[in-house]
PyMOL CGO cylinders between C-alpha atoms (Angstrom):
from pymol import cmd
from pymol.cgo import CYLINDER

trace = [
    CYLINDER, -0.51, 0.10, 0.20, 3.13, 2.20, 0.09, 0.3, 1, 1, 1, 1, 1, 1,
    CYLINDER, 3.13, 2.20, 0.09, 2.79, 3.31, 3.91, 0.3, 1, 1, 1, 1, 1, 1,
    CYLINDER, 2.79, 3.31, 3.91, 5.38, 0.68, 5.05, 0.3, 1, 1, 1, 1, 1, 1,
    CYLINDER, 5.38, 0.68, 5.05, 4.88, 0.75, 8.70, 0.3, 1, 1, 1, 1, 1, 1,
    CYLINDER, 4.88, 0.75, 8.70, 3.26, 3.20, 8.81, 0.3, 1, 1, 1, 1, 1, 1,
    CYLINDER, 3.26, 3.20, 8.81, 0.12, 1.52, 9.15, 0.3, 1, 1, 1, 1, 1, 1,
    CYLINDER, 0.12, 1.52, 9.15, 1.32, -0.60, 12.32, 0.3, 1, 1, 1, 1, 1, 1,
    CYLINDER, 1.32, -0.60, 12.32, 2.25, 1.97, 14.44, 0.3, 1, 1, 1, 1, 1, 1,
    CYLINDER, 2.25, 1.97, 14.44, -0.21, 3.14, 17.20, 0.3, 1, 1, 1, 1, 1, 1,
    CYLINDER, -0.21, 3.14, 17.20, -1.03, 5.78, 19.31, 0.3, 1, 1, 1, 1, 1, 1,
    CYLINDER, -1.03, 5.78, 19.31, 1.58, 7.66, 20.98, 0.3, 1, 1, 1, 1, 1, 1,
    CYLINDER, 1.58, 7.66, 20.98, 2.21, 6.91, 24.78, 0.3, 1, 1, 1, 1, 1, 1,
    CYLINDER, 2.21, 6.91, 24.78, 3.67, 9.41, 27.45, 0.3, 1, 1, 1, 1, 1, 1,
    CYLINDER, 3.67, 9.41, 27.45, 5.11, 7.70, 30.53, 0.3, 1, 1, 1, 1, 1, 1,
    CYLINDER, 5.11, 7.70, 30.53, 5.60, 10.05, 34.00, 0.3, 1, 1, 1, 1, 1, 1,
    CYLINDER, 5.60, 10.05, 34.00, 9.16, 8.62, 35.32, 0.3, 1, 1, 1, 1, 1, 1,
    CYLINDER, 9.16, 8.62, 35.32, 7.91, 10.24, 38.20, 0.3, 1, 1, 1, 1, 1, 1,
    CYLINDER, 7.91, 10.24, 38.20, 5.13, 8.40, 38.32, 0.3, 1, 1, 1, 1, 1, 1,
    CYLINDER, 5.13, 8.40, 38.32, 6.53, 4.82, 38.00, 0.3, 1, 1, 1, 1, 1, 1,
    CYLINDER, 6.53, 4.82, 38.00, 7.05, 3.48, 42.22, 0.3, 1, 1, 1, 1, 1, 1,
    CYLINDER, 7.05, 3.48, 42.22, 10.08, 1.78, 41.13, 0.3, 1, 1, 1, 1, 1, 1,
    CYLINDER, 10.08, 1.78, 41.13, 11.81, 4.34, 38.78, 0.3, 1, 1, 1, 1, 1, 1,
    CYLINDER, 11.81, 4.34, 38.78, 10.45, 7.70, 40.37, 0.3, 1, 1, 1, 1, 1, 1,
    CYLINDER, 10.45, 7.70, 40.37, 12.48, 8.94, 38.14, 0.3, 1, 1, 1, 1, 1, 1,
    CYLINDER, 12.48, 8.94, 38.14, 15.68, 8.62, 38.54, 0.3, 1, 1, 1, 1, 1, 1,
    CYLINDER, 15.68, 8.62, 38.54, 18.90, 7.98, 36.25, 0.3, 1, 1, 1, 1, 1, 1,
    CYLINDER, 18.90, 7.98, 36.25, 22.26, 7.01, 36.97, 0.3, 1, 1, 1, 1, 1, 1,
    CYLINDER, 22.26, 7.01, 36.97, 25.05, 9.93, 37.87, 0.3, 1, 1, 1, 1, 1, 1,
    CYLINDER, 25.05, 9.93, 37.87, 28.39, 9.88, 36.10, 0.3, 1, 1, 1, 1, 1, 1,
    CYLINDER, 28.39, 9.88, 36.10, 30.24, 9.49, 38.99, 0.3, 1, 1, 1, 1, 1, 1,
    CYLINDER, 30.24, 9.49, 38.99, 34.02, 8.10, 38.84, 0.3, 1, 1, 1, 1, 1, 1,
    CYLINDER, 34.02, 8.10, 38.84, 34.47, 5.27, 35.48, 0.3, 1, 1, 1, 1, 1, 1,
    CYLINDER, 34.47, 5.27, 35.48, 35.79, 2.20, 38.78, 0.3, 1, 1, 1, 1, 1, 1,
    CYLINDER, 35.79, 2.20, 38.78, 32.25, 2.72, 39.71, 0.3, 1, 1, 1, 1, 1, 1,
    CYLINDER, 32.25, 2.72, 39.71, 31.16, 2.52, 36.74, 0.3, 1, 1, 1, 1, 1, 1,
    CYLINDER, 31.16, 2.52, 36.74, 33.26, -0.96, 36.14, 0.3, 1, 1, 1, 1, 1, 1,
    CYLINDER, 33.26, -0.96, 36.14, 32.59, -2.48, 39.74, 0.3, 1, 1, 1, 1, 1, 1,
    CYLINDER, 32.59, -2.48, 39.74, 28.48, -2.30, 38.96, 0.3, 1, 1, 1, 1, 1, 1,
    CYLINDER, 28.48, -2.30, 38.96, 28.85, -4.21, 35.60, 0.3, 1, 1, 1, 1, 1, 1,
    CYLINDER, 28.85, -4.21, 35.60, 31.16, -7.26, 36.77, 0.3, 1, 1, 1, 1, 1, 1,
    CYLINDER, 31.16, -7.26, 36.77, 29.53, -10.41, 37.17, 0.3, 1, 1, 1, 1, 1, 1,
    CYLINDER, 29.53, -10.41, 37.17, 28.19, -11.75, 40.15, 0.3, 1, 1, 1, 1, 1, 1,
    CYLINDER, 28.19, -11.75, 40.15, 27.46, -15.65, 41.37, 0.3, 1, 1, 1, 1, 1, 1,
    CYLINDER, 27.46, -15.65, 41.37, 30.74, -17.12, 39.60, 0.3, 1, 1, 1, 1, 1, 1,
    CYLINDER, 30.74, -17.12, 39.60, 29.36, -15.44, 36.43, 0.3, 1, 1, 1, 1, 1, 1,
    CYLINDER, 29.36, -15.44, 36.43, 26.21, -16.33, 36.37, 0.3, 1, 1, 1, 1, 1, 1,
    CYLINDER, 26.21, -16.33, 36.37, 24.59, -13.55, 37.24, 0.3, 1, 1, 1, 1, 1, 1,
    CYLINDER, 24.59, -13.55, 37.24, 25.66, -10.67, 34.39, 0.3, 1, 1, 1, 1, 1, 1,
    CYLINDER, 25.66, -10.67, 34.39, 24.39, -6.50, 34.43, 0.3, 1, 1, 1, 1, 1, 1,
    CYLINDER, 24.39, -6.50, 34.43, 24.78, -4.57, 32.50, 0.3, 1, 1, 1, 1, 1, 1,
    CYLINDER, 24.78, -4.57, 32.50, 22.85, -1.15, 31.14, 0.3, 1, 1, 1, 1, 1, 1,
    CYLINDER, 22.85, -1.15, 31.14, 24.28, 2.00, 30.78, 0.3, 1, 1, 1, 1, 1, 1,
    CYLINDER, 24.28, 2.00, 30.78, 24.91, 2.53, 34.09, 0.3, 1, 1, 1, 1, 1, 1,
    CYLINDER, 24.91, 2.53, 34.09, 27.87, -0.34, 33.14, 0.3, 1, 1, 1, 1, 1, 1,
    CYLINDER, 27.87, -0.34, 33.14, 29.59, 1.52, 30.55, 0.3, 1, 1, 1, 1, 1, 1,
    CYLINDER, 29.59, 1.52, 30.55, 32.80, 3.58, 30.69, 0.3, 1, 1, 1, 1, 1, 1,
    CYLINDER, 32.80, 3.58, 30.69, 32.23, 5.68, 27.83, 0.3, 1, 1, 1, 1, 1, 1,
    CYLINDER, 32.23, 5.68, 27.83, 28.78, 6.61, 26.99, 0.3, 1, 1, 1, 1, 1, 1,
    CYLINDER, 28.78, 6.61, 26.99, 27.41, 6.49, 30.53, 0.3, 1, 1, 1, 1, 1, 1,
    CYLINDER, 27.41, 6.49, 30.53, 23.78, 7.53, 31.38, 0.3, 1, 1, 1, 1, 1, 1,
    CYLINDER, 23.78, 7.53, 31.38, 22.90, 7.98, 27.41, 0.3, 1, 1, 1, 1, 1, 1,
    CYLINDER, 22.90, 7.98, 27.41, 21.61, 4.85, 25.01, 0.3, 1, 1, 1, 1, 1, 1,
    CYLINDER, 21.61, 4.85, 25.01, 24.53, 4.25, 23.45, 0.3, 1, 1, 1, 1, 1, 1,
    CYLINDER, 24.53, 4.25, 23.45, 25.80, 3.07, 26.10, 0.3, 1, 1, 1, 1, 1, 1,
    CYLINDER, 25.80, 3.07, 26.10, 22.83, 0.43, 27.32, 0.3, 1, 1, 1, 1, 1, 1,
    CYLINDER, 22.83, 0.43, 27.32, 22.81, -0.26, 23.66, 0.3, 1, 1, 1, 1, 1, 1,
    CYLINDER, 22.81, -0.26, 23.66, 26.62, -1.47, 23.97, 0.3, 1, 1, 1, 1, 1, 1,
    CYLINDER, 26.62, -1.47, 23.97, 26.66, -2.89, 27.47, 0.3, 1, 1, 1, 1, 1, 1,
    CYLINDER, 26.66, -2.89, 27.47, 23.93, -5.14, 26.52, 0.3, 1, 1, 1, 1, 1, 1,
    CYLINDER, 23.93, -5.14, 26.52, 25.81, -6.39, 23.60, 0.3, 1, 1, 1, 1, 1, 1,
    CYLINDER, 25.81, -6.39, 23.60, 29.03, -6.94, 26.18, 0.3, 1, 1, 1, 1, 1, 1,
    CYLINDER, 29.03, -6.94, 26.18, 27.29, -8.80, 28.63, 0.3, 1, 1, 1, 1, 1, 1,
    CYLINDER, 27.29, -8.80, 28.63, 25.59, -11.10, 25.87, 0.3, 1, 1, 1, 1, 1, 1,
    CYLINDER, 25.59, -11.10, 25.87, 29.02, -12.18, 24.68, 0.3, 1, 1, 1, 1, 1, 1,
    CYLINDER, 29.02, -12.18, 24.68, 29.69, -12.99, 28.43, 0.3, 1, 1, 1, 1, 1, 1,
    CYLINDER, 29.69, -12.99, 28.43, 26.91, -15.00, 29.08, 0.3, 1, 1, 1, 1, 1, 1,
    CYLINDER, 26.91, -15.00, 29.08, 27.67, -16.92, 25.87, 0.3, 1, 1, 1, 1, 1, 1,
    CYLINDER, 27.67, -16.92, 25.87, 31.63, -16.91, 26.21, 0.3, 1, 1, 1, 1, 1, 1,
    CYLINDER, 31.63, -16.91, 26.21, 31.56, -20.61, 28.79, 0.3, 1, 1, 1, 1, 1, 1,
    CYLINDER, 31.56, -20.61, 28.79, 29.22, -21.88, 26.16, 0.3, 1, 1, 1, 1, 1, 1,
    CYLINDER, 29.22, -21.88, 26.16, 31.34, -21.67, 23.49, 0.3, 1, 1, 1, 1, 1, 1,
    CYLINDER, 31.34, -21.67, 23.49, 33.99, -22.62, 24.98, 0.3, 1, 1, 1, 1, 1, 1,
    CYLINDER, 33.99, -22.62, 24.98, 32.57, -26.91, 25.81, 0.3, 1, 1, 1, 1, 1, 1,
]
cmd.load_cgo(trace, "trace")
């Protein structure tokens, strides 16, 4: 029909993060890089892996940081599977 994905888009949703009970409008603050590195370290012998913009050394507090860190965590998660 020439409209591509335009017919798949619904009504926009406005999110008020300050009203979310578990978030309340918080965000990460760019503290020293050593803390971001610590936040990104695996726990439980590597069974629990953290990722997000808050663990990014270069792109903290930004969406690209979350994307890069998600990729990093995914690679960490599958690394043990590749060595078997």
